[in-house]
N, C-alpha and C positions, 0 to 999 in steps of 0.2 A: 354782633358776632357772626350772624348768618351771612352778612355782606362780605365779611372777611374770608369765609370759606368759599364763597362764590368767586371772589377775585383771584384766589390762588391758581385754579386751573386755567382761568382766562389769561392771567399773567404768563403762565408757562407756555400756553399756546402762542401768544404774541412773541415771547422770547425765542421760541424755537423757530418761528418764521423769520424773525429778524436775523438769526444767526446762520441761515442757510449758506451764506457766502463766507463764513468764518474760515480762518486758516489755523494751522497748527501753532501752538504756543511757542514763543521765542524765549531765549534766556532773559531773565529779569522780569518776566511778566508775573502778575499776581497769583497765578494758578500753576502749580507744578504737578503735572499729571503723573510723573514718575514717583511722586511721593505717596501715591495711593496705596493703601494696604487694608487688610482685613484680618480677622482671626478665624482659625478653624473652629475654635471653641472660645466664646467670649469669656468664659469663666477661667480659662487657662492662659496666662500672659505669654507663655513660651510657644503659643501656637500662631504667632504672627505670620502672615503671608503677604509679601509685597508684590506689586505689579512688576513684571519683568518683560524685557524685550526679546523677541525671537525674530530674527531677520528684520529688525527695526520696528516691528509691530508690537503693541502692548497686549499682554496676556495676564490673566489672573487664573491660576490653577487651584481649584478647590477640592478638599477631601470629601470622602463619602458622607460624612456626618455634618457637612456645612448646612446651615439653616438658610435655604434659598429664599424663603418668604420673609426673612428679617435679617438680611446679611449686613453686618456692621461694616461700613466703609469710612475710612479716615483719609482726609485729603488736606494738604497744606495750601491754605488760601490766605495770602498775605494782605489782600485788600478786602475788608469787610463789606464794601459796597458792591463787589463783583457778584453777578448773578450766574450761578453754576447749576447745570442740570445734568441728569443722566437719563437717557431714553432709549427705547427700542421700537420695534414695529408695532407694539400695542399701546405705547404712550411714553410719557416722561414725567419725572418728578424732580424737585429741587434737590441739590446736593450741597451739603454744608461740610464743615470740617469734621463733624462726626454725625453720620446719618445711618439709619437702618433702612435698607432698600429691599423691596419685594421684587426679586428678579422675575419671578413667574408672572407678575402683572405687567412687566415691561416687554417681554418677548417670550417666545416659546422654544423649548428644547435646548439641549446642550450640543454644541457650544452656543452660548448666548452672545449675540453680536450687539453691542451697545455703543452709543455715541455720547461722549462727554463734551459738553459745550460750556463756555464761559464768556461773559460779556462785562466789560467795565468801561469806565469813562474814556479810556485811551484806546480801546480796541476790543478784539475778541480772539478766541482760540478754540480749537476743536481737536478731539482725539477719539479714534476708534478703539474700543476695548473689547477683547474677546474673552469671555469667561468660560473655562472648561471645567466640568464637574466630573468627579470620579464616583464610583459606586462599588459596593460589595467588597471593598478592600480597606484594611486598616491604614491609619495615617501615623507616621512617625516624624517628630520634629527634633532636630539637633540644634542646640543653641550654644555657641561658643561663649566662654567666660570673657574672652577678649576678641570680639569679632573683627576689630580693626587690625590688630597686630598678629593675632593667632587664630584667624577665622579659617573658613574653607579654603580660600585661595592659598593661604600660607601652608596648610596641611598638604594641599595638592601640589605645591611647588617643590616638594622634596622627592627627588628621583629614587632615593633609597628608603623612603617612607619613614625617615627618622623624626620628622616634625610631628610631635604629639601634642594635642591640645586637650584642655579640660572644658567642661561645660555642663549642660543639663539636657535632659531628654524627656519628651512626652510621647507616649504611645497610646492611641485610642482606637478602639474597635470601630467598625463601619457604622455602628449605631451610636457612637459617641461615648460609650462606656470606657472608663479609664483602666488601662493596664499598668502603666508606669508613669510617674511624674516625679523625677528626682535628679540627682547629680550624676554626671559622668566623670569618672576619673581619667578617662582617656578617649580621644578620638584620633584615629590614625588611618593611614592608607594601608592596603593589603594587596596581595596578589603579585604575580610576576608579569606576564605579558598583558594582563588585563589592566594593570596600573598605568600602562603606557597609552591606553585608549582615552578618548575624551570624557566619557562617563566613568567616573572613578568608583571602585569598590572601597569599603571602609571596614574597620574593626572598631568596636566600641566596648568600653568597660563601665559597668554600672557601679555605684558605690555600695550597693547591697544586692545579694543574690535574688533574682526574680525569674519566674517562669514566664518569659515574654510570649511563649506560644500557648499559654493557658491550657496545658495538657492536664493539669490537676495532679501531676506526679511530683512528689516532693523532690526527687532526684533531678528533675529538670530545671530546678532553680540554679541559675549560674550568673556570674558577673560578665563574662566575655561573650560577645555575640558578633556575628559577621553580617554585613550587608553586601550581597552580591549584586553587581550592576546589570549583569546579563546583557551587556552592550553588544557582544559578538553574536548574540542569539536574537534574530528578528522576531521570533515567535514568543520570546520571553518565557518559554516553558521547558526547555531542555533539561536544566538542572532539576527542576521540580519532578519531572517524569522519572529521571534516572534515580534520584535519591529515594523517591517513594516506591519505585519498583523494587529497589534493593530491600527496603523495609518489608514489603509484602512477600518477598521471596524468603524471608526469615533470617536475614543476616543479623548477627548479634547486636551490632552497634550501627546506628543510622543517624545522620544529621537531619533532625526534624526541621521544618521550615514553614513559613507563611509569607504571602506577598504583602508588601506595604507600599504606600505612596510616601516618598521621602521628601522632607523639607529641611534645608540646612541654612541656618542663619537667615530665615525668612524667605528663602528662595526655594521654589519647587525644583527637585532634581530628577524626578521621573519615577518609574516603576522599578522597585527593588525586591529582592528575595531576602528576607530576614531568616537566618539559619544559625544553628548551633556551630560552634567552632570544633574542628577536629583537634581534640586535646585529651589528655588523660585527666578524667574528672568523673564524678558521679553524674549519670545521665548522658555522658558523652562516650568516650572510650573508658569504660568502667573497669579498670584493672588497678593493680597495686600502684600506689603513688611512689615510685622510686625516686622521683625528683625531690619530693618532700623528705624521704628518708636520707637522701644525700645532704640536704640542708641541715637536718638534725645532726648528722654525723660530722658536719663541718661548721658547727655553730660559731666557731671562732673566726670564720671568714665572712666578712660583710657582704661581699658580692662575688659569687662563684664565676660569673661571666667575665670578671676582670682578671682571672687567672691566665697565665701564659699557657700555650699549648705546644705539644711536641708530637712527633710522628712515631708510631710503633708498627710492628708487624706481627701477625699471628703465625703460629707454626705452619699453618696450611696456606699461608701466602697473602692473606688480606692485609691491606695497609690502612691504618686508621690514625686519626688525630685524637688526642686526649688532653684533659686539663691536668697540669702539673700541680702536685701538692695536695691532692684530695685524699681524705680518708674514706674507706669503704664502709657502708652500713653492713649489718649482720648478714643480710641476704641480698645478693646482686643478681639473682636469677630473673628478676622482673620487678615491675612491668616496664617494658620498652615499647615505644611507639616509633616505628621506622617509616621512612618515605623513600621509595625508589626515585632517583633524581638524575637529571642530566648533569654532566661534569661541571659546566661553567657556573651553575647556580650554587654549587656547594661552597664556593669561595666565601660566601657571606655567613656560612654556618660555623658553629663552634666545634661540634663533634660529628664526624662522619667517617665512612670507610669506603674503600673500593676494592672489588674482588680481583682475582687474577685474570678475569676476562674483561676487566675495565668497567664493570657495572658499579655505579655509585649509589650509596644508601646513606641518607641523613638520619641521625638519631634525633628525632624531634622532642622526645622526652625519655630520660632526663636531658635537658638542654646541655648541661655540663656533666661529663662522665669522667670517672677515674680511668687509669690505664687498665686496671683489672676488669672494669665493666666493659670498656670498649673491646678488649681482647676477648672477653666472654661472648658478647653478642656478634662480633665480626667473625669469630671462629664458627659459630653455629650457622650463620648465613652462608659462609664459604662452603661449609660441609653440605648444606642444602643445594647450593649451586653445583658443586662437584657431582652430587648424586644426579641432579636433573640432567646434566650434560653428559652423563655416562650411563645411558640407557636406564636411568632411574635409580641406580645403585651407587652409593659412594664407594670408590675403590679402596679407600683406607679404612673406613669404619664398617663397611658392609651393610649400612642402613639404607633403606629406601627413601626417596624424596618425601614420601608421605609421613615418614618418621619426623621430619623437620617442619613440615607445613601441613595444616589441616586441608584435606582435599575438598570438603564441601564448600568452605568459604572461598577457596581458590577458584572453584568452578563457578560460583555465583559472581565473583568479580569478573571472571573471563566472559561470562554470558552477557553482562551489562555492557562491557567494553566492546564485545563483538556485535551486539545488537546496534549499538550507537556508532560503530566504526570510529571510535574515539582516537584521535591522533595521539593522545598521551597515554593510552592504555599500556600498563606494565612498563612504563617508562618514566613518568613524572606524575605527581599527584596520585600515586599508587601506594597505598599504605598497608603495612603489616603491624601486628602487635604481638607481644609475647608476655604472658602472665607469669608471675613468680611461681615456681614449683611445677610448672607445666612444660613438658618437653617440646611441644609443637608451637610454632608460630601460627597465627591466623591472618588471613587477608581481610582488609577493610579498615575503616569504613570507606564507602564510595565518596568521590569528591571530584568536582570540576568537569562538567559535561556540556558547557555552553557551546563547544565546538563540535559536539557529536550529532548524531542523527542526520548525517548527510550534509552538514554545513559546507565542507570542503575547505580544509585548512592546510597549512604547510606548503610544501613544494607542489608544483602543478601536477606531478604524477600522483601525489597523495590526494590532492583535491579532487581530481577526476575519479579516483578509486572510491573516495568517501561518498561522493554524490551518487554513485551507483548503488542502489539498494540491494543488489545481488553481489555474491562473491564473499569469500572469507577475507578478513582484514587484520584483526588483532592476532589471529593465529599465524599471520605472516610477519612476525616480529621475533627477535632473537629469543626472548624469554618465553613468550607464549608458544613460539614454535617448538621449543624444547618440551613444553607441557603437552603439546599436540601429539608428540611422538610416544607418549606414555599410554599404554592400553587402558589402564584403569581410569585415567583422566577422560579419555574419549567416551568410555561407557558412562561415566558420571555426568558428563556434559549432555549427552543424549537424554538421559533420564530426567535431569533437572529442567531441561528445556521443555520436554513434552509434558511433564507433570506439574511444573510451576510457572515458568516464564510465559510460555505460549498461551495458556489459559488466561493469564493476567492481561496479555496484550489483546487477545481476541474478545474476551468477555468484558473487560473493564476499559482499558485505554481506548479501544476502538468501538466501545459500546455507546448506548444512548446517554442522554444527560443524567439519567438516574443511576447509571452504573457506578459502583463504588466497591472498594475492598480496603478497609482500614483507612489509611491516609491517602490511598491512591484513588483518583477519580478519572473519569473519561475526559478525552480531549474536548468533547462537546460541553462538559461541565466547566472545565477550565476556560473555555471560550466565553461562556456566559459570565463567569466570575470576573474575568480580566478585561473585557472589551472596553469599558470606559477608562480604566486605569491605563490600558495600552494606548488609548487615543491621546491622552495627555503626554505620555512618553514619546510617542511618535511625533507629535507637534514640536516638542522640545528638542529631540535628538535626531529624528529621521525624516523630517519633511512633513508637510501639512496634509498629505493624503492618508488619512487614518485608515482607509479601507485596505491599505497594503498589509496591515497586520493580519487581518482575517485571511488574506491570501497566503501569508507565510505560515499560518496555522494549518491551512489546507495542505500546503506542501509537506509540512511535518507529518501530518496524518497519513498522507499518501505514501511517504517514505516508510513509515512504520508498517503500514498495511502490506506493502510488497515485501519488505525485509522479513517480516514475521513468517510469511509463507515460504519464502526462499530458505530461511534457516530451518524451518520444519522439515523440508525435504532434504537439505544438506545433512543435518544432524541425524536424520533418520537412517543414514547409511553408515554412521560411525559405529565401530565395534571394537572389541578387544583383540582381534586377530590381525587385521591388516588395516593400513591406511594409505591413502594416495600420497605420492611424493608432493610436498608443498614447499615451494621456495619461500624463505623468510624475507626475501627481497622482491619488491614489486618489479624491479628491472632486471632480474636474473631468472630467466625461464628455465624450466627443468630440462629442456632439450638442447640447451646451449653447451658448447664444449667445456666451458669453465664452470658449469653448475656444481659438480662434485667438489672441485678444488675450493671454490668460494664457500660452500657450505662447511667444508671441513676446517678451513682456517678460522672460520667464525666460531665453530664449535670448540676449537682449541683456544680461542681467545686471542689469536694472533692479529686478526683484522676485524673491523666493524664497518658498518655502513657509514656513509657520509651524512646521512640523515636517517630518521626513523624509517626502517624497511626499505631503504634505498642504498644500493652499493655503488652505482655508477661504474660498471665494469669496463666500459670503453673509454673512460676519461683517463688522462695521463696522470700517472702517480707523481707526487711531489717529493722533494727532499725531506720535508717534515714528516710526511706519511711513512717514508722508508724508515726513518729513525724510530718512529713510533712502533713499527712492527718488530724491530730488533729489541727495543725496550720491552715489548710484550713478551718476547721469548725469554729474555734474561730475568725479568721480574727482580730488578736490583733493589737493594735497600735504598730508601729515599735519601737524597743528598740536598743540602741547602742550595737554593738558587743563587747563581752569581751572574751578573750582567756581563756576558762575554761578547755578544753581538748586538749591534745597535738596533737590529730589526727583530730581536727575540726578547720578549718580555715575560715576566713571571705569570701574568694573568692570561697569556695566550695558551691555547690548548696544547701546544707543543713545547712550551717554555721549559718545563721540567725535563722532558725527554731529550731535548737538544742539549740542555745543560749536562745531563748525564752522558750523552754520546761524546761530547767534547772531552770530559774528564776520563772516559774510558778509552780514549784514543781512536774512536771509530769514525768520527766526523771532524771536519775542520771547516773554516769559513773562507771568505775571499779577502784579497789584500786590502780592500776598502773597509774592512771591519764588519761586513754583513754576512749573514748566513744564507739569505734568500730562500726562506722556507717554502715558498710557493713555486719555486723554479722546478721545471720538469727534470726528470732524471733519466739518463741513458742506461742501456743495458750494461755497459762496461762500468759505469759509476755504481750501479746497484750491486753488481758482482764484487766490486772492490770493497764496498762496505761490509758485505757478508764475509769476504775473505779476511778482512781485518778482525771481524768479530770471531771468526773461527781460529784466530791465532796465527794467521799467515803461514799455513803449512807449506812444506817443500813441494815443488812441482818438477816434472820431468823436463818441461820446456819444449815439448814437441807436439802437443795436442792441437795447437792452432793451425798446424800445417795441413790438417785434414779439411779445412774449410776454405772456400774460394776467396774469402775476404779476411782471412786470418791476419794478413799483414796490415790491415787497417786499424788494428787495435793500438791505442796510444800507449806509449812506454809506461806511464804511471799505472796502467791497468793490465799490463801484459801478464805478469805472474798470476794475478787474480783470475783472469780469463782462462789461462792455461789450466789452473786448478779447477775452475768451474766446468770446463769441458771434460777434463779427466774423470771427474766424479759424476758426470751426468747431470749437473745442476742446470746447465743450459745445453740446448741441442740445436743443431742447425735447422734452417728452414728447408724442407724437403724439395721445394720446387727449384731451388738453385744452389743448394748446399752452402748457404751463407750463414754467418753468425751475427751479422749486423750490429756491431758494437756501438754505433752512434745512434741507433734507433731508440726513440723514447719508449718508456715502459708503461703499458696500460695497467690499471688496477687489477684486471683479470690476469694479466701476465705476471704481475707481482705476486698475486695469490698463488699461482702455479709454482713459480720459482721458490717462493717462501716455504710452501708445503714440502717440496722436495728437500730443501735444506733441513727443515725442522724434523721431518720423519727420518732423514738419513743421518743427521749429525747431532741435533740438539735434544731430541725428544727424551732420550734415556740418560742424558748427561746430568 
């Protein structure tokens, strides 16, 4: 027996020396290196982890609780006579089909660089294996019931996220203790723009309510959970900081979270943030379950989502979609969960409404609403908006905007969005909720901040503004800009920042590693917690230089440090008496000739920016944009879409308005059956559309004689231009007394002409 133990290391040494000239295995050879796998926990079958290729190189990503001194390795070896070893800088050991290996005895430190070698009668092969280990972070394993046909790739192949799989899930703490080991009734994709990225976010449903965050609170047990990929955030911290800041500021409902290393069908997928879902539920948005009440009131309907929808309108002008044939529960005053949204995303929703100013709001819960429910909540929101854009007082009800929305929660949401310079602030992923029997809505919970804190997203003008840690950003948007003009809002922002947010930033977020307040820790603490988890994520998704992550965390900290101080000085000047003029558009300066006109048409809801906080005043207006402005003035009853032009479709942003314009006799197309929505429009064409909209009033026929180029007006537009000149809608250019009928119209010029028409003719009609 002693001789046997002596021969093993000798044999290994000879074998390693003989294989120095070995080459990579070829297909059909007795050892398949890609078949290598291990278990995060040998006692849990669903914790299998396979070797995977990153840029052609073999990696094994291990969770925090992996037993490195006795790591189980499984390898497919078809030839029993093959001699296989695994070795590192400190030595090598034989590797069989099932072997427990002490990595710490083979080489030092993570990542572990190992060499796999095999020799058999017909040849030899070699593979380099890099083992990356995590620490301080929990591990989650998703396992599909049918990994071949409905595994990860199948789920991710669905652009609309309709592919939903079932499976099982194991969640273990960093010390290996078990949090969950059971079935999943759903694995699906989630998100909007984030779903289009390489690293996908997911939503999972457990078969039983479980507190995956281990808060100890009974209400935090839930079935539905979200896995945020944080792919757009190179620091992997932005969502964590924003959500936890909101919690420590005292917001009512906050999505609690924890980092996890995710494995899906045996493959490592990177560092994720496990978080609660924004939904009406205990421990989430804990308000009356109106969706459940709707189901009870309509128990005879198997699936409310299968009901047809129709369009209605409130007395104050909001347009909504509702489900036909629903009965109402006894109380329809709440609870409602609303999301401010961009127009094109609402097409996939069942119930939503848009206001007279073109602001879209999705009713997230109840998902299916009756006409009475939609009329109720859309009316309240329209009243709120009308108050906000009318110096804070609704002109019809006499109520202030704070009678409709809670000031404290609105201020808290604004501060987090302003701190982060969040592209989506008060635009999308911005939630409100209304409880039953309560008059006010509240803002929250916070959601989706991976593009915040100076990331630089959207158009280049936005990206540049976001990267600059100085300057107001969220306040320069349509909705928050209206809030900025309210004296009590400014006073409340100043107080909340100085008393709550600023101390959290300076004393906790920017503090030392021990700084903590509730769920909020310092960046130094998060750096220590995530450094090994981030290393694996970077290798898989962002390149092999894992030191880049630490630099990105430094960039984040520097941004917060500068922005915190700048906001302290800026908010320190806010008061209830006066405020500096602030353009809600980044490209419309307060000293430009068109500033007042653009601000006013925006406040009236006649025109909006071409993107968030961008108006593009010098760009040429298009035919579709002109029709949209007239539609905004008219606020007509919705009409069914009919395919009139080959280049105008129902899912285009201008589809409905062009369809209306044709039926109203305001616009027409070209002989080839097109409308050419993106074609520029001349001054005489613009005036002709407004003239038709005004009902083609009689004209004297002499006004054009006063202009040097009055005879250049085309016959089809002559009466319209005569009318526009008579009523002062258009004026000559002073330098040469021309009317320039063939000149194209910029968006700033459109705003000016439109404002003259609206205030002179349409406003009081």
